[in-house]
Structure formats: structure tokens, C-alpha cells
Short mmCIF file of the C-alpha atoms (twelve columns), coordinates in Angstrom:
data_MODEL
# 
_entry.id   MODEL 
# 
loop_
_atom_site.group_PDB 
_atom_site.id 
_atom_site.type_symbol 
_atom_site.label_atom_id 
_atom_site.label_alt_id 
_atom_site.label_comp_id 
_atom_site.label_asym_id 
_atom_site.label_seq_id 
_atom_site.Cartn_x 
_atom_site.Cartn_y 
_atom_site.Cartn_z 
_atom_site.pdbx_PDB_model_num 
ATOM 1  C CA . UNK A 1  90.801  105.595 42.328 1 
ATOM 2  C CA . UNK A 2  90.742  108.372 39.722 1 
ATOM 3  C CA . UNK A 3  92.226  109.308 36.541 1 
ATOM 4  C CA . UNK A 4  94.943  111.690 38.309 1 
ATOM 5  C CA . UNK A 5  96.026  109.010 40.721 1 
ATOM 6  C CA . UNK A 6  96.591  106.522 37.840 1 
ATOM 7  C CA . UNK A 7  98.179  108.832 35.842 1 
ATOM 8  C CA . UNK A 8  100.736 109.880 38.578 1 
ATOM 9  C CA . UNK A 9  101.131 106.098 40.017 1 
ATOM 10 C CA . UNK A 10 102.387 105.083 36.323 1 
ATOM 11 C CA . UNK A 11 104.582 108.032 36.064 1 
ATOM 12 C CA . UNK A 12 106.191 106.931 39.584 1 
ATOM 13 C CA . UNK A 13 106.254 103.565 38.494 1 
ATOM 14 C CA . UNK A 14 108.308 104.470 35.490 1 
ATOM 15 C CA . UNK A 15 110.562 106.513 37.652 1 
ATOM 16 C CA . UNK A 16 111.627 103.625 39.412 1 
ATOM 17 C CA . UNK A 17 109.122 103.132 42.223 1 
ATOM 18 C CA . UNK A 18 107.763 99.991  43.062 1 
ATOM 19 C CA . UNK A 19 104.882 100.206 45.565 1 
ATOM 20 C CA . UNK A 20 102.723 102.680 44.299 1 
ATOM 21 C CA . UNK A 21 99.574  101.908 43.087 1 
ATOM 22 C CA . UNK A 22 96.945  103.922 42.201 1 
ATOM 23 C CA . UNK A 23 95.002  103.909 45.844 1 
ATOM 24 C CA . UNK A 24 98.259  104.734 47.449 1 
ATOM 25 C CA . UNK A 25 98.545  107.690 45.350 1 
ATOM 26 C CA . UNK A 26 95.287  108.531 45.954 1 
ATOM 27 C CA . UNK A 27 95.774  108.185 49.653 1 
ATOM 28 C CA . UNK A 28 98.924  110.352 49.460 1 
ATOM 29 C CA . UNK A 29 96.968  112.965 47.552 1 
ATOM 30 C CA . UNK A 30 94.268  113.373 50.283 1 
ATOM 31 C CA . UNK A 31 96.895  113.626 53.162 1 
ATOM 32 C CA . UNK A 32 98.919  116.639 51.532 1 
ATOM 33 C CA . UNK A 33 95.547  118.031 50.818 1 
ATOM 34 C CA . UNK A 34 95.202  117.724 47.075 1 
ATOM 35 C CA . UNK A 35 91.817  116.198 47.123 1 
ATOM 36 C CA . UNK A 36 89.129  117.015 49.920 1 
ATOM 37 C CA . UNK A 37 86.624  113.973 49.928 1 
ATOM 38 C CA . UNK A 38 84.952  115.586 53.232 1 
ATOM 39 C CA . UNK A 39 80.956  115.903 52.328 1 
ATOM 40 C CA . UNK A 40 79.861  119.547 51.924 1 
ATOM 41 C CA . UNK A 41 78.113  119.206 55.230 1 
ATOM 42 C CA . UNK A 42 81.430  118.147 57.241 1 
ATOM 43 C CA . UNK A 43 82.934  120.630 59.775 1 
ATOM 44 C CA . UNK A 44 86.215  119.330 57.919 1 
ATOM 45 C CA . UNK A 45 85.649  120.605 54.814 1 
ATOM 46 C CA . UNK A 46 88.114  123.217 53.465 1 
ATOM 47 C CA . UNK A 47 85.047  125.382 51.538 1 
ATOM 48 C CA . UNK A 48 87.499  125.903 48.277 1 
# 
């Protein structure tokens, strides 16, 4: 988890979501491209 995923999870819980822990939010951030955790040498890394 990161401070960003912690904050987003907290905000979503305040909005009424119930199953949004920081790990779930971080996985979502990876899935939509907000976070790129590929190694620098990985061919899937975006280079941004």
C-alpha cells in the first residue's frame, strides 16, 4: 500500500463503499495504469 491508496480507500469508505481496503485500491490503481510496478528492465514497463 501507499499513502495515495490509503487516502483513496479512506475516502471511498466515507462515501459508503464497504469492501475497499488499501490493498484492493492499490490493485485497482495498477489495473487502470495509475501505478507501474514493472522493473525498469521489464519489457512491459511504460517508460514514463
